[in-house]
Structure formats: structure tokens, C-alpha cells
N, C-alpha and C positions, 0 to 999 in steps of 0.2 A: 706769806712770802710776797715780795714785790713782783709785779708783772714784768715781762721781759723788757719792755722799752720805757718803763717808768723810771725816772731818776728821782730818788727820795730827796726831799728838801733838806734833810739833814746832811746828805752827801754833797749837795751843791752850795751849801752855805759857805761864804768866804771865798768862793771861786771867782776868778776875774770874769768881768762881763764879756759875753760872747756876742759878736755882731748881730744885731737884732734881725736883719734881713736874712742872714744865713741861717740863724737858728730857726727862723720862721720856715724856711725852705726845708731844712732838715726834719722839722716836725711834721710838715705836710708829707714829705716822702715816706717817713717811717710809720705814719699813723695807721695806714691800711695794714701794713705788714704787722705792726704791733697788736692790732686788734686780733688778727688771726692767731698769732703766736700766744697771745694772752689766753685765748680759749683753750689751746692745747696745754698751756701751763696750769691753768686751773683744773683741767680734767685730770692730769696726772697727779697734781698735789692733793686732790680730793681722795686718792687711793691711799692704801696703808703703807706709809713709808716709815721706817724706824726713826723715832725722834732725833737720835744722835746724828744719823746719816743726814736727815733733813736739815738739821742745824748746821752741819758742816758744809752742805751744798749752798745754803743761804749765805753763809759767810764768805765762801769762795766766790760766789756769784756777784755779791755786792762789791767785794774787793776788785774783781776783774772789771766789772762794769765802770767803777769809778776810775780805774786806770785807763780804760778806753776813752772816757770822757775827757780826762786830763790830757791824754795824748792827742786828742783832736784840738783841744784848746791851745796846746803848745806847739801845734804844727808838726807833730812827730810823724814817723813812718805810718803809712795807711795801709800797708800791705798786710793781708791776713797772716796770723802767727803760723798757721799750718797751710801748705799749699793746697789750693782748691781751684780747679780749672774753671768753675763757674765764674770766678771773680779774678781771672788771670789777666784779662784785657786792661790796658793802661787806663782806660776811662774810669775804672772803679777807683784807682788810687788818686787820679787827677781831681776828682770831685769829692770834697770833704764830707758832704752829705751822703753820697753813695758809699764812700769808704766806711763811714761810721755805720751806716745801715748793714753793710756786709759783715763788719766786725761783731756787731751786736746780734746779728742773725746766727753767726757761727758759735758765739757764746751761748746764746739761748738753746741752740741745737745740742751742743754738748751737755749742757745742764739738764735739759729734758731727758736726753738718753741716759745720763747718770742717775736721774731719779727713777727712770724705768728699771735700771739695773738694780736699784736699791729697794724695790717694792717687796713686800712680804707676801708669800704665797707659793703655790706649787710652780714647778719649773714651766710647765706648759702655759699656764696662765701668764706668768712673767714673760715668756717668750712672745706670746700673742700681743701683749701690751707693748712690748718693745717694738714689735713689727709694725703695730698700728701708729705708734708715736714716730717711727722712722718714715712711714708713709706721709704723715701730717708734716713733719719737719721738711721732707724733700719737696713737698708740694708748696710750702710757704716760703720757699727761697725767693728773695727779692729779684733774683735773676729771671724768674718765671713771669714777671709782670712788666709791661712796658713802661708804666709810670715810675717804676723803680730801677729799671735797667738802663744805665747811661750809655752802654755800648749800642743797644738797639735804638735808643734816642738819637745818638750821633749818626747812625746810619739812616734814620729817617730824615734828618736835616740834610745830610749830604745828598741824598737821592730825591730831595724834594718831595718826600711822601711816597715815593714809588715803592720803597721797601714795605711800607704798611699796606699799600694797595695789593702788592704781590702776596704778602702774608694772609690777607683776607681771602684772596683767591685760593691759596693753599688750604686755608681752613674750610672753605666751602667744598673744595674738592674732597678733602679727607672726611668731612661730614657725610657726604654722599657715598663714599666707598666704605665707611664704617670703621676706619682705623687710621691712626696717625701714620703717615708715610715715613718709613725709616730709610728709604732709598728711592732713587728715580726708577719707578717701576716700569716706565715706558721703554727703558733701555733693554729689558730682558723679555725673552719669550721661550717657554719650555719647548725644547726640541729644536730651537734655532741656535741659541747661544748658551743655554744651560740644559743639562741631560742630553748630551749629544753623542755619547758613546754608541757606536753602531750596534744594533740588535734587532730582534724581532719578538713580537708577542706571539707565544706559541699555545697559550691556553688562557681561557678567561671564564669566570663564573660571576655571580652577583657580588662576590666579596673582593676578588682581586684578579689582576692580570699577571701572568707569569712571563717575564722577558728572558729570552736566551740571547747572550751577547756573542757577537761575531768574534772568533779567535783572531788574535793578533800575532800568533806564532804558528809555524808550520806543524808543530807537535803540541799536544796538550796532555796533561795528566789524566790518567784513566779515571780517577775518582772526581766527579764533578763537584761543584760548590753551589750552595743555596744561601742567598742572603735574605734575612727576614728583617726589614726596616721597621721603625715604629709607625703604628697606624695613626698616631696622633699628629703626624707630620707626613709630608710627601717624600718619597724614597730618594728623590734627586739630591738631597743633601750629600749623598754618596756619590754623586756625579755632577757637580757643579760645572767646572771647567776642565778641559782635558788635563791641565797641570795640577789640579788639586782633586782629581776624581779617584776615590778608593776603588770604584768599579773598574775604571780603565787600568789602574795599577794592577789590580788582581788579574785581569785578563792578560795584561802584558807579562806576568809572571808565568803564564802557561796554563792557567786554570780555565776549565770550561764553566762559565759562570751563568747562573740563573738568579733572577731577583724578583721578589714580590713587589708588585705596584698596587697598593691598597686602593679600593674604590673610596672616593670621598662620599661618605654615607648620605643617602638622601632618603625620601619618604618610603622608598621601596624596601629598605632594609632597616627601618627605624626600630623595629622590634627584635632585631637580631641579638643573640646572646653570646656570652663568653664561649660556651661550648660550640657554637657555630663557627666562631673565629678560629678555634682550635681544630675542629674536624673539617669544615668545608673550606678553610683557608690553609692553615700551616700544614696539617696532615695531607691534605689534598696536594699541596705544592710538593711535598716530599715524594709522594706517589708518582706524580707526573715527572719529576726529575728522574727518578728511578726508571720509569717506563721509556722515556725519550732516550736516555743514555745507556740503558741496560745494566747499570751499575747496581750491585746489591747494597752497597753502602756509599754514602755521600758525606762531604764535609759541610758543615753548616756554620752560619754566623747570624747572631741576633743583636741588634742595636737598640738600647734603651728598652721601651716596653716591647719592642720586637724580640729582645732577649727573653723577656718573661713569657711571651707567647710561645716562642720556640722551645724553651725548656719545659713548658707545660705540655706541648704537644709530644715531645720526646718522652716525657714521664708517662703520658697516657699510652703511648705505643709500647714502652718498657713493661707497663702492667699487663699488656697483652702478649708478652714475650717476644716483642719485635725490637730490634736494635739497628735502625737504618743509618745512624750517624756514626761515622769513623772518628769524627771530632767535632767539637763545638767551640766556637769563639763567641764571647759575650763582650760587647762594648758598652760601658757605662750603663749597666743594667742591674736592676734589683732582683734578687730571689728571696733573700731575707730582708723584710722591711722593718727591721728593728730601728735603724738609724737613718731616717729619710730626710733629715735636715729641715729646712724652712717649710717644705710642703706639708710636713706633719702638722703645722699650725693651723691648717685649714680644715683638718679632718677630725671629727669626733662623731659619736653615735648620732647626735642631733642632726649634723650636717648630712651624714650618709642617709639617715632615715628620710630626711626631707628630699633628697635627690631620688631615693627609691619611690617615694609618693608621687613625684612629679615627672620622673624620666623612666622609672623601672617597669618591670613586667605587670606590676599590680596597678600601675597608674592608668588614667583614662586612655583607651585606645590601645593598651597593651605595651606602651612604650613610646617615648618621643626622642627626637635628636638632641644631643648636646651640641650646640652650635660651636663651630671652630673658633669664632671670634672671641667667644668667652674664654676658651683655653689660652688663646694667644694673648689676651689682655692680662690674664692671670700670670703667665710666665713673664711678660714684659714688666709687670709691677714687682716681680722679685728683684729686679735691677732698675728702679724707676728713673734714677738720674741718667743712666746710660741709654735706656730703651724707651723712655717716655719724655721726660722734661727737656733732654738735650734737643729733641726734635720739636717740641712745642716752641722752644726759644728760637731755634734756627729756622723752622718752617714759617712760623706765624709772626713772631716778633721782628725778626730780621728779614723775612721774605726770601729766604734762601732755599734753593731746591737741593735736597740731600744728594750727595754724590752716588754714582752707581756702585753697588756692592752686591755681588751674587748671593752671599750668605744671608743678608738682610732681605733680599727679594724673596728667597726661599722662606724666611722666617714669617714673612707677611702672608704667605700662600697657605692659609689655614685649612684645617679639615674638620668636618663633623664626625661625631661618633654615635652609634646606636646607644640609647639610654640604658636598656637592660644589660648590654655588654659592659658598659662603663660602671654601672652600679655594682655588678658582681665584682669587678675588678677593685673598686674602692673598698668594699667591705672585706673581701678575702685577702687583700694585700695590705694596703695602707692602714686600715682600721684594725683588723684582727690578726694580721700576719699569719694567715693559715696556710699559705701555699708551701712554706718551708717546713711545716709540721707533717711528719710522715703519716700518710693516710687520713689526714684531717679533712681534706676536701675531695669531693667527687666530681670529675670532669669527664664528660662523654661517657658516663657510666662506669668510670674506673677510679679507684682510689689512687691519688697521686703521691708518689714518694720520690723525691728528687734524689735520694741516696742511690736509686737504681740507675741514675745517669753516670755510668762508670767509664764513659769514654774519656780520652784526653781532652782537657779544656784549657783554652787560652782566655784569660780574664783580664780585660783592660779597664782602668779607671783613670779619671782626670783629676789632678791634685786640687784645682780650684773650682770643681764642679759644684754648683749650688742647687742643681736638680737631683743629681745622684751623687751625694757626697762620697768621696773615695773610701772612707772607712766603712760606709755602709755597703759599697760594692765589694770591698774585701771580704765581707762576711760570706760571699758566695763560695769562697775556698773551703768553708767549714760545712757547706750545705751539700755539695756534689759528692758523688761516691768514687770518682776516678782521680787520676793525677791532675794537678792544676798548675799552670804557669801564670803568675800574677805580674802584671806590668803596670806601672804607674806613669802616666804622661803628665807633663806640664800643661798649664792653662785650664780652660773650662770644658763644659759639656760638649760643645760642638768644635771649638777651635783646637782642643786637645786631640780629638779624634781625626779632624780633617787637617792633618799635618804632614804633607808629602815630603819625602826625603830630599828632593831637589831643592827645597827652599832653605835647608839647613837651619831651621828654626827650633827653638825650644829644647827640650831634653826629656829623657825618660829614665825611670829607675827600675832595675831588675834585682830580685832577691835570690836567695838560694832555693834548692829544691824543697826544703822544709817550709811549711806554711803555718806559723804559729797562730794561736787563736786570736791574738790582738794585732790590729793593723799597725799600731805604733811599733810594736816589737819587730814586725817585718821591715818597717821603713828604716829602723835604726841600723839594721844590717844590710840594707839594699845599697846598690851602687849606681850612682848616677852616670848616664851615658849621654853625650851630646846628640842632638838631632831627633829624627822621627822614630817612633816605635814601629813603624810599618816594615822596616827591614828585618827587625827581630821576628815580627809575626810572620812575614814571608818565609823566613828560614825555617821556623817551627812548622808552618803549614806544609811546607814541601815534604817534610818527614811523614805526613799523613796522606799524601796525595797519590801514592802508587807510582807505577812506571809511566813513561810517556808513550803516547800512541798518536797516530796521524789525526790532525784536526778534522772535524766534520766539515764537509764541503757546503752544507746547507743547514739551516736551523730546523729543529723539530724532527718529525717523522711523518710517514704517511697517515698516522692516526692523529698526530698533533702537528698540523700544518700551520705555517706562518699566517697570522690573522692580519697583522699590520706592522709597520715598522716601529721600533722603539722611538720615543718613550711610551706610546700608546695613548688611548683616549682617556683612561681613568685618571691619570696624573694631571691631565689638563682641565678636569672639571673643577670649577671654583665652588667654595662653600657658599651656600645661599644664606 
């Protein structure tokens, strides 16, 4: 098969002569990109593609590439056939060489992805190859290279080289900080203009600080609320700005709220295990909330892996005959790891065994830290054009400083994890899916059975979530033992969750009381409602919160005195 940017002599025979100078310029511009794409082309073509499918792809490719060449010769429209914001600037259409480069890149991208789709083999192998090809294709975009990006070139000329100078400064800054800047991080400071809801740290141990938030109503519900955020990120995604803070919203609804702020793991807890995160963090937090408030039962919420931790902790307590949770809310969380989406591509026995040898309890030193930047980079490359190459082009090629955005500031504030804890999680959830199997795993000395979690549960998922696909999160309805309310929100893993009612954005779907086994069956009968899911959740939670009582005048108790104001020290610690 011809390489992506090669034009077969048989195709060009009889074509009118193209201006030599322009042809030479086009050849120079496309050569570097052609070399890169040719390597990807050869790699995919060398795999086993059905002969009929390969022949069809060859025929379609040659036809379309010829049409593009003739279009350029005839001075036809240079705009890409499908909208692509990478090539939306007028400079791409104004320059014939750049227009042709963009068009051929898009054609090659489509063809390579179609070849990956037609590979013969098991589904996981095919999906891995598709993911790898997509990464290569996105990296090879001509927009990512100054020599091929006419928009960046124009800016360099107009600024007399200042944009290039600024871009090099940004590159040097990001090299020193260890990650690509997605926002102007100098604008934000935890505790000053993010994570500002008023509260106090009332307990701490080596794993977490517990924050009690100051009531914003004269009366509060008698049953307190505990949030368990993900330990792979910092808790203040739930408290970015006052207007988009789920923490502040919950307090405004009259709930006495406590939130776990995880420690950014360092050498002192590098050997910590999953059992310790359950016993010394989640269960300990439940106990402290009960002791401070005097409440026999509390309402609970877990977000992402925080939901997995919370559910495991409550299952351990259930095995001991304890039921401290009057309700449980899970936001974009897995309990059944059957359908984990793109993350499943990274995980197999070889990968997990390697992690166990290098990070787990049997590794040298009894465990090592999983660095936060590694996790952050992995998640960014799940959406490379939006979270990587977009900033490479803006920051380095154009010399632009990315605009302030609180969510992206949080996204860059990575956290480390203890290796043994992480390895247990990988093997028993993503790899072997043991957690949802009754009595399959032992945690804190107890056999875990999630069916024993018979409290009412509110289960939220986001329709466009690429980290916790909504149909995978829906499986939680079949795992738990109590009544469940499943709600599906629009948008993705974060934007779907952080969707305050005042913004009037997006929508959500609510189904009937019955929860069919298949997610699509639920969706087919669900009703779409405009706006945020928060109001539905608040109404549901109110029914489990008990009567209202006078709000406490001070945080904590004599035993649990305020240690420091929220957000506390732990959340401010940076990953090393």
C-alpha cells in the first residue's frame, strides 16, 4: 500500500503541471509529517488485516488522495471535509501547501483508524492497537509543529519572534515543573480563591484530615453527612469556587458536613495498604463523625475511587454487624469493574505483576510511591488533543499563556499513592473484578459482600464519562442490596458532577423505580430533565437526613478540637 504522502506516478500521469516553486514548498512542508505517518502506516499494515478489507481501504485511499490533489491543482475549496478545530484558523485555508497538508493528514488519520478497526484478533488487542494508533495520529498532526503550522508562523512574524521567545520560556518553565501547563497556575492558591468554604480541621492522622464545615443555616439536619473524595486527586474539586462548590451547596441545604482531605502520600506512608486506607481512613472518619455529632447513623457520599473506598469500608462494617450509614451516594464510581472503558486497555496480568514487583509490598523496601505525575499524564493522554496537544500548540508554538481555569488548576495538582495500596486496588478491581463477588476478598480481616449494603443508595453517572463509563457505573444497581436511585447526567467525569443549578447548564435523566439489568434498557425508559442533578439529589437526601436541630456553635468537641482552619495542611502539600 502507498505511504500516506506518496503520490503514485500512475495517478499523476497526465495531470497539468503544478508551479514548481509551490510544489517544492509543499514537498518540504509535508516531508517531515509524511515520514512520521509512513512509519505508523507501515506498522498497522504489517498486522493482520483481512485482505478484502485492506483492498477496499487501498482503493478508497487512492481515490480520495487523487481527489485532494486535483482539488489543489484546480484551486478548489481547501477547508477540511469534516470540521476540525485544529485547522479552523483561516491561515490553513489561505496557504495551499498547509491546506493540502491538513487534508492529507486527516485522510491518513481516517485510513489508519479504519485499518485498526479491521484488524483480526481479540477485542482487547484490537482496542489497544486502536488506542496506540490514535495516540500516534494525534501526535503527528501538522498543527503540533512550528514548521507545518501557518497560524503559529504568522504569529511569529507579526510579533517579530516574540511568540517563539515566549514559547521557549513556557517550555522551560513546564520542563522544570514536570508537566504541561493547562492553565495559569499563578492565579490560584488553595485556601485563597479555591477551597474557600469556611470550616475547621477537627481530626488528623497519617492518612487524612477530617474537615467539619461551618453551618450556613440556623438549623441543620440531625443526621450528619460525610464525603469521601477520591484519593488520586485532591478533595477541592468539590469546592472550587463558591458558585460551583458541591460542598458549599450541601451546607446551604442544611446538612452538617464533614469531608475527608487525603494526605498527599510521601515516604512516611509509602508502604501503606488498601486495608489501612479502609480501616485507618474511611472507617476512622465514620467513627469520628459519629463521636463528634452523637449520631448513631450518618449519610455518606463517595466520589470516583472514593466511592469504592467508602463502599468497601461499609461492607467491612456490615460483616461485623454494624450499619452506620443511613444512606450512600456514589458519584461516577465503580463497584463492578466489568465495563471500565479505555482504562481496561492498560491493565493485564503482566502489567499488574510488574507493578507489584516494583511498587507492591514484595518490592524492595516493602513498597514505593506511585508518583502523581504519572497518573496525571495517563489521564491526560486519554484525551490527548484536548489535554496535551492543545496546550503544546498554544503554550510553545504560539507563546500564549493559558487562561485561568479553576478546574484545570485542580487537574494539575497531582497526588502520590502508596504502591501496596495501589497494587491491591489494581488486581482486585480492574484486573480480577473481585470486589463485587460475594466473599471473594478479605479486607481488614472480613469477607466483603456488597449485597449487605442494604441502605438506600443514590447512584450518579455521567453520560460522556471516559474514566467511569456510565453503563459500567450503572452495574452498581445490581451489586448493592438496598433500593437504588440511578441518575444519569450530561457531560463527563468532572463537568457532569460539578454542575451547579444556578448555571442552568446541561441536563440529567431519571428512570423509574425498577432497575433493569441492562443500562440501555434503563435509558430507553428514562426521562430527560433540564439543568443540574443536584436539586434531585438534595430532595432525595433530605428524606434521609432526619429532623432539624439547632446548628452547632463551634466545630468539633472537647475531644476533637479544631486543629486549623479549612482547607488544612494536607491538601496544600504538592506531589514530589
